[in-house]
C-alpha positions as CSV (number, residue, x, y, z in Angstrom):
1,X,81.5,165.0,71.0
2,X,79.5,164.2,67.9
3,X,81.8,161.2,67.4
4,X,79.8,159.3,70.1
5,X,76.6,159.4,68.1
6,X,78.5,158.5,65.0
7,X,80.2,155.6,66.7
8,X,76.8,154.4,68.1
9,X,75.4,154.5,64.5
10,X,78.5,152.6,63.2
11,X,78.1,149.9,65.8
12,X,74.3,149.7,65.2
13,X,75.0,149.3,61.5
14,X,77.8,146.7,61.6
15,X,76.5,144.4,64.4
16,X,73.5,143.1,62.5
17,X,75.5,142.7,59.3
18,X,78.2,140.7,60.9
19,X,75.8,138.6,63.0
20,X,73.7,137.8,59.9
21,X,76.9,136.7,58.1
22,X,77.6,134.3,61.0
23,X,80.7,136.2,62.3
24,X,81.9,135.3,65.7
25,X,83.9,138.5,66.0
26,X,84.4,141.8,64.2
27,X,88.1,142.5,64.0
28,X,88.3,145.7,61.9
29,X,86.0,148.4,60.6
30,X,87.4,150.1,57.5
31,X,86.1,153.5,56.9
32,X,86.6,156.4,54.5
33,X,86.5,159.7,56.3
34,X,86.3,163.1,54.5
35,X,88.9,165.7,55.4
36,X,86.1,168.2,56.1
37,X,83.7,165.8,57.8
38,X,84.8,166.7,61.3
39,X,85.0,163.1,62.2
40,X,88.2,162.3,64.2
41,X,89.2,158.7,63.8
42,X,91.0,158.5,67.2
43,X,87.8,159.7,68.9
44,X,85.7,157.1,67.1
45,X,88.2,154.4,68.2
46,X,88.0,155.6,71.8
47,X,84.2,155.4,71.7
48,X,84.4,152.0,70.0
49,X,86.5,150.8,73.0
50,X,83.9,152.2,75.4
51,X,80.6,150.9,73.8
52,X,81.5,147.6,72.3
53,X,82.5,145.4,75.4
54,X,80.2,142.4,75.6
55,X,79.4,142.5,71.9
56,X,81.1,140.7,69.0
57,X,82.7,144.1,68.2
58,X,84.6,144.1,71.5
59,X,88.3,145.0,70.7
60,X,87.5,146.1,67.1
61,X,90.1,148.2,65.4
62,X,89.1,151.2,63.2
63,X,91.1,151.5,60.0
64,X,90.5,154.8,58.3
65,X,91.5,156.4,55.1
66,X,91.0,160.1,54.4
67,X,88.9,161.3,51.5
68,X,90.5,164.5,50.1
69,X,88.7,167.7,49.6
70,X,87.6,168.0,45.9
71,X,86.6,171.2,44.1
72,X,84.7,172.1,41.0
73,X,85.7,175.4,39.4
74,X,82.9,177.5,38.1
75,X,85.3,179.6,36.0
76,X,87.1,177.0,34.0
77,X,84.7,174.0,34.6
78,X,87.4,171.6,35.8
79,X,87.4,169.4,38.8
80,X,90.4,168.9,41.1
81,X,91.7,167.9,44.5
82,X,92.2,170.9,46.7
83,X,95.6,171.6,48.2
84,X,95.3,171.5,52.0
85,X,93.9,174.7,53.2
86,X,93.9,176.4,49.8
87,X,90.6,176.6,48.1
88,X,91.6,178.0,44.7
89,X,91.3,176.2,41.4
90,X,94.7,174.6,40.7
91,X,94.1,174.9,36.9
92,X,93.2,178.6,36.6
93,X,93.6,180.1,40.1
94,X,90.0,181.2,40.4
95,X,88.3,181.4,43.8
96,X,84.9,180.6,42.2
97,X,84.9,177.1,43.4
98,X,82.4,174.7,44.8
99,X,83.5,172.0,47.3
100,X,82.3,168.7,45.9
101,X,83.9,166.1,48.2
102,X,85.5,165.7,51.6
103,X,82.4,166.1,53.9
104,X,81.4,162.4,53.6
105,X,82.2,159.4,55.7
106,X,81.2,155.8,55.3
107,X,81.9,152.2,56.2
108,X,83.9,150.6,53.5
109,X,84.4,147.1,54.8
110,X,84.5,144.8,57.8
111,X,87.1,142.2,58.7
112,X,85.5,139.4,60.8
113,X,86.2,135.9,62.0
């Protein structure tokens, strides 16, 4: 259910930006969403549909792209993308890794009219 507060924050962020730019309507919100962020795009879209009626974001479509999990190996010092569900260094096989990406999510762009 944390998607509701995330969606409220997204709407609170994009509305003033679009209005200041003179947009009549927000058509798309493009986001990057980390594989480990816990943010489910379909839930965000559902909440967008519920909380935007009566605003210039009514009917907005969420377009999301997944940010992969990235790792830093403390054994060999290399960085790499993780294989889904496998958190070992793909270079040396070590489990001495630090997750360096995949928790984040952010608004990348808006499509307005």
